[in-house]
C-alpha positions, 0 to 999 in steps of 0.5 A, a space after each residue: 500499500 501507498 503511504 503519504 504525508 503532506 506537510 508545510 513548514 514556515 521559518 518564523 526566523 532563521 533560527 526558528 521553524 515550525 511545521 504541520 503534517 498530515 500522514 496517512 499511515 495511522 491517520 496521524 496529525 504531527 507538528 513540530 517546532 526546531 530552534 538553531 542553538 549553534 552555527 558552524 562557522 569557517 572560524 570558531 564554532 566547528 559544529 551546528 546544533 539544533 533542538 527539535 521537538 516533535 508532537 503527534 496525534 494518532 486518530 485512527 479508530 480503535 473500537 477495541 479500545 477506550 481511546 481518549 485524547 491522551 492516549 493518542 499522544 506521542 513525543 519525540 525531542 532531539 539534539 541535532 549535532 551537525 558538521 560540514 566537512 569540506 563541500 562533499 561530506 556532512 555528517 549529523 548525530 540525533 540523540 533522541 527521546 521518544 514517548 508514546 502514551 499508548 504502546 502496543 503491549 504491556 511490555 514495551 516501554 512508553 519512553 525509549 531513548 535512541 541515537 541516530 546518525 545520518 550523512 550526506 555526500 555530494 556526487 555533484 552541484 545537484 545530486 546528493 547521496 544520504 543515509 540515516 540509521 537510528 539505534 535504539 537503546 533497550 533489551 528485547 525491544 520489538 521491531 528493528 532499528 530504523 535505516 534508510 538510503 537514498 539520493 537527493 537530486 536538486 532542479 533549480 525550484 524543487 528538491 526531488 528526494 529518493 529513498 529506500 527504507 524499512 520504516 513505514 511511517 514517516 514521522 519520528 514518533 513512528 519510525 524510531 520506536 515502531 519499524 517492523 521490517 527488516 532491511 536486510 531480509 528485503 523488508 524494504 519500502 521505496 519512497 520520495 519526497 518533493 520538497 518546494 520552497 516558497 519566499 515571502 518578504 521584500 528585495 529592492 522594494 519589490 515583494 518576492 
């Protein structure tokens, strides 16, 4: 089955971005806020750092359970530590804490810590190879760690992102704790994103 997420992000300032999305998987509505803490500079600061808090609501009907609003909530908090090594390679570490008010089984933890690592290699001015992996901390956890590899293609006005992953959910509160497929056993989903940026404001007296 195909899974779809429609999302909109808005930069309130150079350091603060908010976003909202709707997912077809489990009919999840998600939102996030991201704040830039540090910016990498050629002389001085060696890394960039940002904080992201993700909030989502699971709205799929569960007639077998008394699903009040509180049981539908999920949260993820992440610290993004990134460094650009020259023009061709970037690396990011993502310490993460996921919380689900309702878990599938009694033995699963409501809180789950994970460490993500992501990388990007520039093949050309418009093509990048990407990868992402999340290691979950804990014993006898159900499911698998999330793994994805992909390619980004910039066309000028749009960015097309093609990727292969063992996760079918598209938000951190979904794919960090709930990935069910084993990438190396062939449980792979093919996905693509289309990203378009719009700018508002004035430049040289003209609205753009």
